[in-house]
Backbone as CSV, one residue per row, in Angstrom:
resi,resn,N_x,N_y,N_z,CA_x,CA_y,CA_z,C_x,C_y,C_z
1,UNK,-18.048,21.868,1.814,-17.258,20.891,1.593,-15.953,21.253,0.504
2,UNK,-15.002,21.677,0.649,-13.352,21.773,-0.110,-13.353,20.473,-0.792
3,UNK,-13.015,19.474,0.029,-12.632,17.972,-0.718,-12.585,16.946,0.293
4,UNK,-12.478,15.781,-0.784,-12.534,14.298,0.391,-12.219,13.300,-0.691
5,UNK,-11.898,12.400,0.236,-11.630,10.823,-0.604,-12.505,10.171,-0.140
6,UNK,-12.856,9.368,-1.138,-13.825,7.637,-0.435,-13.208,6.336,-0.981
7,UNK,-12.850,5.715,0.124,-12.257,4.416,0.534,-12.985,3.477,-0.314
8,UNK,-14.011,3.871,-0.387,-15.133,2.653,-0.779,-15.488,2.944,-2.170
9,UNK,-15.128,3.948,-2.863,-15.619,4.045,-4.051,-13.907,4.493,-4.944
10,UNK,-13.185,4.319,-4.164,-11.797,5.117,-4.762,-11.943,6.059,-5.180
11,UNK,-12.557,7.368,-4.973,-12.673,8.431,-5.357,-11.756,9.599,-4.773
12,UNK,-11.851,10.718,-5.316,-11.450,12.022,-4.741,-12.045,12.912,-5.230
13,UNK,-12.650,13.769,-4.553,-13.304,15.118,-4.982,-12.850,16.243,-4.944
14,UNK,-12.983,17.399,-5.298,-12.478,18.615,-5.147,-13.521,19.696,-5.959
15,UNK,-13.952,20.459,-4.932,-15.224,21.293,-5.176,-14.734,22.365,-5.855
16,UNK,-15.255,22.276,-7.312,-14.654,23.362,-8.026,-15.124,24.878,-7.984
17,UNK,-15.937,24.852,-6.726,-16.016,26.313,-6.399,-14.425,26.964,-5.597
18,UNK,-13.929,25.888,-5.575,-12.417,26.688,-5.090,-11.268,26.450,-5.852
19,UNK,-11.840,26.425,-7.146,-10.665,25.986,-8.252,-9.379,27.087,-8.583
20,UNK,-9.980,28.460,-7.556,-8.953,29.320,-7.837,-7.908,29.135,-6.904
21,UNK,-8.047,28.226,-5.819,-6.690,28.069,-5.038,-5.533,27.570,-5.731
22,UNK,-4.549,28.084,-5.617,-3.066,27.531,-6.365,-3.196,26.134,-6.671
23,UNK,-2.573,25.513,-7.760,-2.469,24.028,-7.998,-1.848,23.379,-7.080
24,UNK,-0.882,23.791,-6.458,0.044,23.141,-5.529,-0.662,22.922,-4.426
25,UNK,-1.481,23.699,-4.150,-2.511,23.362,-2.654,-3.657,22.592,-3.067
26,UNK,-4.133,22.606,-4.048,-5.157,21.528,-4.692,-4.417,20.461,-4.559
27,UNK,-2.965,20.197,-5.082,-2.484,18.692,-5.094,-1.826,18.545,-3.875
28,UNK,-1.775,19.245,-2.899,-1.391,18.655,-1.622,-2.504,18.206,-0.961
29,UNK,-4.020,19.078,-0.949,-4.978,18.267,-0.561,-5.612,16.990,-1.200
30,UNK,-4.739,16.817,-2.427,-5.706,15.428,-3.289,-4.484,14.722,-2.256
31,UNK,-3.440,14.651,-2.025,-2.314,13.864,-1.213,-2.855,13.485,-0.157
32,UNK,-3.402,14.553,0.653,-3.279,14.449,2.083,-4.953,13.358,2.331
33,UNK,-5.760,13.833,1.099,-6.955,12.754,1.419,-6.808,11.686,1.045
34,UNK,-6.388,11.244,0.065,-5.893,9.635,-0.731,-5.256,9.205,0.278
35,UNK,-3.995,9.914,0.843,-3.419,8.879,1.891,-3.785,8.281,2.988
36,UNK,-5.246,9.733,3.399,-5.684,9.336,4.739,-6.344,7.725,4.719
37,UNK,-7.227,8.036,3.091,-8.174,6.751,2.950,-7.578,5.072,2.926
38,UNK,-6.370,5.978,1.793,-5.409,4.412,2.117,-5.064,3.884,3.584
39,UNK,-4.676,4.861,4.332,-4.082,4.107,5.358,-5.103,3.814,6.762
40,UNK,-5.983,4.628,6.596,-7.333,4.461,7.716,-8.603,3.592,7.156
41,UNK,-8.872,3.959,5.699,-10.092,3.792,4.884,-11.350,4.522,5.390
42,UNK,-12.399,4.083,4.933,-13.402,4.989,5.197,-13.675,6.431,4.536
43,UNK,-14.235,7.322,4.784,-14.272,8.433,3.906,-13.791,9.667,4.765
44,UNK,-12.760,10.422,4.244,-12.460,11.754,4.944,-12.778,12.760,3.969
45,UNK,-13.308,14.069,4.783,-13.363,15.602,4.187,-12.659,16.568,4.615
46,UNK,-12.487,17.476,3.857,-12.001,18.938,4.393,-13.062,19.396,4.348
47,UNK,-13.508,20.344,5.231,-14.786,21.378,5.238,-14.527,22.784,5.905
48,UNK,-15.109,23.649,5.240,-15.207,25.055,5.990,-16.215,25.218,6.643
49,UNK,-16.368,25.717,7.992,-16.929,26.225,8.526,-17.556,27.104,8.201
50,UNK,-19.038,27.786,8.656,-19.395,29.118,8.654,-18.451,30.178,8.818
51,UNK,-17.929,30.104,10.167,-16.784,31.585,10.286,-15.220,31.292,9.652
52,UNK,-15.188,30.283,8.653,-13.922,29.965,7.844,-13.205,29.313,8.720
53,UNK,-13.470,28.761,9.566,-12.785,27.585,9.990,-12.465,26.403,9.253
54,UNK,-11.446,25.365,9.473,-11.593,24.204,8.532,-11.185,23.282,9.467
55,UNK,-11.963,22.445,8.966,-12.298,20.945,9.799,-12.260,19.863,8.992
56,UNK,-11.501,18.694,9.850,-10.956,17.738,8.901,-12.196,16.556,9.549
57,UNK,-12.978,15.725,8.897,-13.801,14.707,9.401,-13.296,13.170,8.616
58,UNK,-13.526,12.390,9.638,-13.999,11.093,8.875,-14.815,10.381,9.283
59,UNK,-15.337,9.409,8.644,-16.325,8.283,8.790,-16.363,7.125,8.359
60,UNK,-16.619,6.248,8.737,-16.880,4.988,7.930,-18.415,4.435,8.094
61,UNK,-18.372,3.527,6.882,-19.639,2.735,6.995,-19.831,1.821,7.982
62,UNK,-20.960,1.567,8.649,-21.463,0.744,9.720,-20.728,-0.706,9.358
63,UNK,-20.793,-1.548,8.530,-20.294,-2.271,8.334,-18.855,-2.230,7.624
64,UNK,-18.153,-1.673,7.891,-16.335,-2.000,7.686,-15.843,-1.987,8.972
65,UNK,-15.386,-3.432,8.647,-14.784,-3.869,10.222,-13.295,-3.574,9.702
66,UNK,-12.772,-3.086,8.696,-11.241,-2.679,8.435,-11.073,-1.685,9.031
67,UNK,-12.137,-0.673,9.082,-11.724,0.975,9.568,-11.165,0.972,10.599
68,UNK,-10.104,1.822,10.867,-9.317,1.803,12.287,-9.818,3.349,12.623
69,UNK,-10.461,2.547,13.619,-10.741,4.237,14.569,-9.675,4.884,15.171
70,UNK,-8.838,4.159,15.799,-7.251,4.482,16.572,-6.529,5.341,15.455
71,UNK,-6.273,4.458,14.173,-5.496,4.941,13.349,-5.900,6.535,12.750
72,UNK,-7.384,6.436,12.177,-8.057,7.623,11.827,-7.675,8.709,12.762
73,UNK,-7.795,8.795,13.891,-7.785,9.601,15.042,-6.211,10.286,14.944
74,UNK,-5.447,9.191,15.069,-3.894,9.861,15.077,-3.502,10.305,13.848
75,UNK,-4.341,9.904,12.651,-3.622,10.427,11.534,-4.128,12.226,11.337
76,UNK,-5.520,12.286,11.758,-6.131,13.446,11.939,-5.538,14.546,12.935
77,UNK,-4.765,13.859,13.999,-4.063,14.678,14.602,-2.595,15.103,14.021
78,UNK,-2.172,14.135,13.294,-0.724,14.311,12.867,-0.661,15.374,11.500
79,UNK,-2.155,15.174,10.693,-2.439,16.180,9.701,-2.539,17.854,10.291
80,UNK,-3.063,17.700,11.734,-3.359,19.083,12.226,-2.288,19.608,13.006
81,UNK,-1.382,18.480,12.879,-0.111,19.339,13.377,0.896,19.717,12.290
82,UNK,1.058,18.583,11.295,2.143,18.601,10.240,1.870,19.817,9.248
83,UNK,0.161,19.905,9.060,-0.392,20.717,7.852,-0.373,22.328,8.490
84,UNK,-0.467,22.302,9.709,-0.907,23.452,10.370,-1.223,24.944,9.466
85,UNK,0.514,24.925,8.973,0.341,26.073,8.055,-0.731,26.137,6.915
86,UNK,-0.894,25.314,6.361,-2.030,24.929,5.114,-3.110,25.063,5.465
87,UNK,-3.355,24.528,6.664,-4.710,24.799,7.193,-5.353,26.336,7.554
88,UNK,-4.560,26.789,7.743,-4.663,28.490,8.519,-4.593,29.046,7.123
89,UNK,-3.589,28.836,6.241,-3.776,29.334,4.816,-5.213,29.239,4.371
90,UNK,-5.567,28.005,4.620,-7.178,28.009,3.655,-8.254,28.605,4.386
91,UNK,-7.945,28.906,5.775,-8.927,29.449,6.173,-8.906,30.971,6.567
92,UNK,-7.688,31.417,6.017,-7.840,32.912,5.548,-8.286,32.949,4.205
93,UNK,-7.956,32.294,3.121,-8.090,32.215,1.897,-9.789,32.263,1.904
94,UNK,-10.653,31.184,2.793,-12.038,31.872,2.704,-12.823,32.442,3.207
95,UNK,-11.721,33.078,4.143,-12.581,34.305,4.977,-12.348,35.507,4.135
96,UNK,-11.239,35.716,3.121,-11.216,36.758,2.221,-11.851,36.647,1.437
97,UNK,-12.038,35.495,0.586,-12.561,34.899,-0.602,-13.906,34.920,-0.627
98,UNK,-14.439,34.315,0.306,-16.046,34.107,0.207,-16.487,34.831,1.272
99,UNK,-16.120,34.900,2.719,-16.671,35.884,3.474,-16.666,37.331,3.383
100,UNK,-15.508,37.612,2.447,-15.114,38.936,2.021,-14.624,39.697,2.910
101,UNK,-14.051,39.057,4.217,-13.394,39.680,5.458,-11.995,40.663,5.099
102,UNK,-11.585,41.349,5.866,-10.617,42.147,5.824,-9.470,41.348,6.538
103,UNK,-8.813,40.788,5.884,-7.642,40.041,6.886,-6.474,40.445,6.883
104,UNK,-6.295,41.748,6.509,-5.058,42.338,6.678,-4.321,42.086,8.075
105,UNK,-5.066,42.317,9.194,-4.591,42.164,10.478,-4.150,41.137,10.971
106,UNK,-4.990,40.090,10.225,-4.646,38.784,10.785,-2.861,38.524,9.568
107,UNK,-2.940,38.806,8.664,-1.324,38.710,7.848,-0.147,39.318,8.548
108,UNK,-0.567,40.600,9.478,0.451,41.105,10.041,1.202,40.361,11.174
109,UNK,0.144,39.897,11.894,0.214,39.003,12.989,1.637,38.327,12.529
């Protein structure tokens, strides 16, 4: 997991394994996560897949009747559209820094 926010505990988590990401990126992720949970509730996480892809996930406690699945789905779509460049950059970072792939060909496209 890269980062996440939990509306039940009102906490934000950033995985220290990725502390080399620029502070501006860390700040942007913090804002995205917290705003998501304030709007839709539940738990929101940003994860790296094994192949370097970035996944956004949301879930809610079974007894959480205030969690809005429709809003959560719409927000996920909005984040994917409006933050596509950020998500792509995170994927490239993971592939280069963690998977040790040569991403120079991808950067030239």
